[in-house]
Structures are given as C-alpha cells and as structure tokens.
C-alpha positions as CSV (number, residue, x, y, z in Angstrom):
1,X,-19.7,19.3,10.9
2,X,-16.5,20.8,9.7
3,X,-15.6,21.7,6.0
4,X,-12.3,20.8,4.4
5,X,-11.3,22.2,1.0
6,X,-8.5,20.4,-1.0
7,X,-6.6,22.3,-3.5
8,X,-4.3,21.2,-6.2
9,X,-5.3,17.6,-6.2
10,X,-3.3,15.9,-8.9
11,X,-5.5,14.9,-11.9
12,X,-4.6,11.2,-11.8
13,X,-5.5,11.1,-8.1
14,X,-8.9,12.8,-8.6
15,X,-9.7,10.5,-11.5
16,X,-8.9,7.3,-9.4
17,X,-11.0,8.7,-6.5
18,X,-13.8,9.5,-8.8
19,X,-13.8,6.0,-10.3
20,X,-13.6,4.5,-6.7
21,X,-16.5,6.6,-5.7
22,X,-18.6,5.3,-8.7
23,X,-17.5,1.7,-8.0
24,X,-18.7,2.1,-4.4
25,X,-21.9,4.0,-5.2
26,X,-20.8,7.1,-3.0
27,X,-20.5,10.7,-4.0
28,X,-16.9,12.0,-4.4
29,X,-17.1,13.8,-1.1
30,X,-18.2,10.5,0.8
31,X,-15.5,8.5,-0.9
32,X,-12.9,11.0,0.2
33,X,-14.2,10.9,3.8
34,X,-14.2,7.2,3.7
35,X,-10.7,7.0,2.5
36,X,-9.5,9.4,5.2
37,X,-11.3,7.4,7.8
38,X,-9.7,4.1,6.6
39,X,-6.1,5.7,6.4
40,X,-6.5,7.2,10.0
41,X,-8.1,4.2,11.6
42,X,-5.0,2.0,10.9
43,X,-3.3,1.6,14.2
44,X,0.5,2.8,14.0
45,X,3.0,-0.1,13.9
46,X,5.4,-0.5,16.6
47,X,8.9,-1.2,15.0
48,X,9.8,-3.9,17.7
49,X,6.5,-5.8,17.3
50,X,6.7,-5.7,13.5
51,X,10.2,-7.1,13.8
52,X,9.1,-9.8,16.2
53,X,6.6,-10.9,13.6
54,X,9.0,-10.8,10.6
55,X,12.1,-12.3,12.3
56,X,10.7,-15.9,12.2
57,X,10.0,-15.5,8.3
58,X,13.5,-14.3,7.9
59,X,14.9,-17.3,9.5
60,X,13.0,-19.7,7.2
61,X,14.5,-17.9,4.1
62,X,17.9,-17.4,5.6
63,X,19.2,-20.7,4.1
64,X,18.4,-19.2,0.8
65,X,20.2,-15.9,0.6
66,X,19.3,-13.6,-2.2
67,X,22.4,-13.0,-4.2
68,X,23.2,-11.0,-7.3
69,X,23.9,-14.3,-9.0
70,X,20.5,-15.7,-8.0
71,X,18.8,-12.6,-9.0
72,X,20.6,-12.6,-12.5
73,X,19.9,-16.4,-13.1
74,X,16.1,-15.8,-12.2
75,X,15.9,-13.0,-14.7
76,X,17.6,-15.0,-17.3
77,X,15.2,-17.9,-16.7
78,X,12.2,-15.8,-17.0
79,X,13.4,-14.6,-20.5
80,X,13.6,-18.0,-22.1
C-alpha cells in the first residue's frame, strides 16, 4: 500500500476530522481514507443532465420571481 503525508493541514480541519473519526470509531488515518474515498467516488455531474433535472423546478417557481422588493419584505417580516 502507498503512503501519503499531508502537511500544513489547517487546525480547524484537523480538529473536525479528529472529531469525525471519534464519532465513527475510526482512527484519524482511516477517517481520512474514508473521506477521500467518498469524495472521489462521487460521479462527476454532466452540466446538461444537471440542467435537465433543474429546469422543471425553475418552471414551477418562475411565476414567483425573486425580486429585491420580495427579499426586502421577507427580511423585514422576519424581524417583527
């Protein structure tokens, strides 16, 4: 098996990985391998197929255009 050394890992990232390893009852090394496997296992999304999936959703919400006025009103409503 190959060996990989990571340098200059941000402190916050290291802390989160360590906490995740503890939650999953894995060593820090095994948790890093698991995260890498998960990240690299995801199939790349083809832009056209992604757009084919979201176009129907956009059509449903097209009748409710999001305008600056609607955003401002929603913000003000949330503050009362």
